[in-house]
N, C-alpha and C positions, 0 to 999 in steps of 0.2 A: 482373116480366114474363118470360114464358116465351121462351126463345131456342131456335133449332133447331140440332141437331148431327146430322150425317150421317156414318156410318162406312162406308167402302168395304171390303167383306169379300170375300176371295178364296177362302177355304175356310171352311165353317161353324164348325168347331171353333176357329179362330183368331179369336176375337171380342174385344169390348171388355174382358172379364174384370173386373178390379178397377176399371177406369175407369168402367164403366157406372153404379154407384150414385153415384160422385162427380159425374158429369155431372148427374144428377138433383138432387143437393144444391146444385149451383151454378146451378140454374134452367134446365137444358137439356132439351128434349124430343128424345129421340134415336131415330133410325131407322137401319136398315141399307140399304145399296145393294149388292146382290150382283153382283159382276163375273163375266162380262160382262153388261152391262145393255142393255136396249132403248134405242135412240137418245134417245127422248123423256124417259127417266128420268134421264139424266146431269145434266140441269139442276138437279136437287136438290142435287148436289154443288157446283155453282156458287153456288147461292142460300143455302146454309146459313150461319148465323153462324159455325159451327165445322165444319171437315172433319177427320176422322181417317181416314188411309189405313193399313189394317192389313197384316199380313204374309201370306205365302203361299209355296207351294213352287216358284214361278217367279221369274225375275229380270228386271232391265231389259234384259239381253242377249237375252231371249226375245221382244222386241217384234215381230219378224217373224212368229213363230209365234202370238203372242197380241196381235193388233193393238189390242185395247182398252187395252193399257198405254199406247199413244200417246195415246189419248183422255184417260187419267188424267194423263199429263204435261201435256197442253194445259190441262186444268182447273187443275192445280196452278200452272202458269205464270200463268194469269189471276188466281188468288188471290194469288200473290206480287206481281203488279203492283199490286194494290189493298191489299196488306198485310192480307189477311183471315186470321183465325186458322186455322192448319193444323198438324196433328200427324201425323208420319209414323213408323211403327214397322216395322222390318225392311225388307221390300219397300217399304213406304211411305217409309222414310228414304232408300232408294236412289233412288226416284223424285224425292223432294225434292232430293237432292244434284244429280242431273242437271238438274232444273229450275232450280236455283240457279247452274248453270254448272260444277259438278263432274263427276266421272266415277265409274264403277264398273268394277271388274275382278274376274276370278276369283281367289279366294284360293289360297294354297299349301296350306292345310289348312282343313277345315270346323271351325267352332266349334259344338259341340252339347253342352249341359249347363250346369251352374251353375259360375260362376267370377267373380272380381272384375274390375272395370275399373280402369285407372289414370287418375285425374283429372289433367288438365292444370292449369296455373295459372288459365286461364280457367274450367275446370270447377270448381275449388275455390272460385271466387268466384261460382258460379252456383247454381241450384236443385239441381243434381246433387251438391252437397257432401254431401247426406244419403246418398250411395252409398259414401262412404269405407269401405273394408273390408267391403262388403256384396256377397256373391255374387249375380249376376243370371243370368237364363236367356238363354243364347246359342243361336241356332238358324239358322245361316247359313253359306254357303260363299263368298259374294262380299265384296269389300272396297270401301268407300267412299273415294275420294280427295277431299281437302278441297275444297269449293266455293271459288271465288275470294273472298278477303277475309273468309272465315268460319273462325275458329279452331276446331279440334277441342276438344271439352270432355272427352273421354275416349278411351282407346285400350287395345288389348291387343297382345300380341306379334304376333298374326296379322292385326290389323285396325287401321290407323293412325287411323281416324276411327270411333269407336263412337257419337258423339253430336255434334251441332252445333246452334246456334240462330241465328236472324236476328231480332234485336229480341225484344220480348216475345210476338209473335204466331206465330212459326214455330219449331217444335222437331222435331228428327229424332233418333230413337233406333234404332240398329242392333239392340240387344238388346231382350228382351221384358219391359219393366217392368210391363206390364199383366197378365201371365200369372198366373192364380190357381192355386196349387198344388193346390187341391181339384179342379180340372178338368183337371189334367195328363194324366189317364188317356186323355182323348179325343185328346190330342196323340200319345200313345204308340201308340194304335191307328191314327190317321190317317196317321202317318209311319212305320208299321211296316216298310215295304219299305226306306225310306232308312236307318232305324236298323240293320236287319239287314245291309244292303249295306255300311255303314260299320263294322260290328262293334262297335256301341255297346251296352253292357250296360243293358237296360231296367230291371232291378231296381235298378241303381245310380242311374239317373236318378230313379226313384221314391223311393228312400231320400233322395237329396239334396233332392228337393222337400219332403219332410217335415222335413228338418233346416233348410233355408235359407228355406223358403217364408214362415213368419211374419215373420221379420226383413225379408225383401224386401217383403212386403206393407205393412209399416209404413212403410218408406222410400218405396215407390211412392205410397202414400196421401198422404204429406207432399209429395212432389214434384209430383204431378198437381194436388193441391189448391192449392198455391202458384201453379202455372202458370196454372190456370184463373182464379184470383183476380186475376192480374196481366195478363190480356188487355186490350188497349186497343182502342178503336174503330178500324175499318179506315180507312186513309187511303191515297191514291195515293202511291207511292214513286217515286224517281228511276228512269226507264226504263232507265238504264244498269245498274241492279242486276239486272234480269231480261231476258235476251235471249230473247224469246219465239219467235224464229225459229230458235234454235239446235237442231239435232237432238240426240237422245239420244246422250250420249258414253259409250260402253261399250267397254272393251278385251276383245276376244274371244279 
């Protein structure tokens, strides 16, 4: 039976990438919801069997400038309250963290490029064990502080929480496990100003994509396939796990 998956997309080139064909293999009919969306279209994100919240060049701290981020937070909180399958990547992971009761702050240094994450004990016992010694694509400047009661699965020197999960249905990844090295050129063009401003060598990024991309794709395919296969039917959870009235917690 076909299930529905909706991906909230903030910029066109940061799409589902490697995840798109895996969703089809697992019986999901996938569509994009480009933010900001007209009010009536947000219901698709509420109703979908699976919601994926993708990355983008803004952060949770920008909610005043981009009010639709508050709409996304409210949708995520409703999904958490019903334990509906939800995956957050980069910006999506930050939104998930705040919705789960954590916070986000500006990092001391941006992480852009390929590099490994260090798995915690919880991470080594999770689906992310396939990332041991595998460089992933980082592209963020903010830092997730651990949500209450949810142990980080991975970290880097500049980011204390690179991933966390809440049961089988909720997964947050600060890094870009979905990124397809074959489409990285669109990222390099779309983020050209940021890369130049930060003095990042585009040719080096391109070289690393060719070097690490195949291994990362294999690990990503394994992790996403296992996560999709392990999703459980949504059930109501203890209301104390989700404080739906809590405002976005962001250190400015």
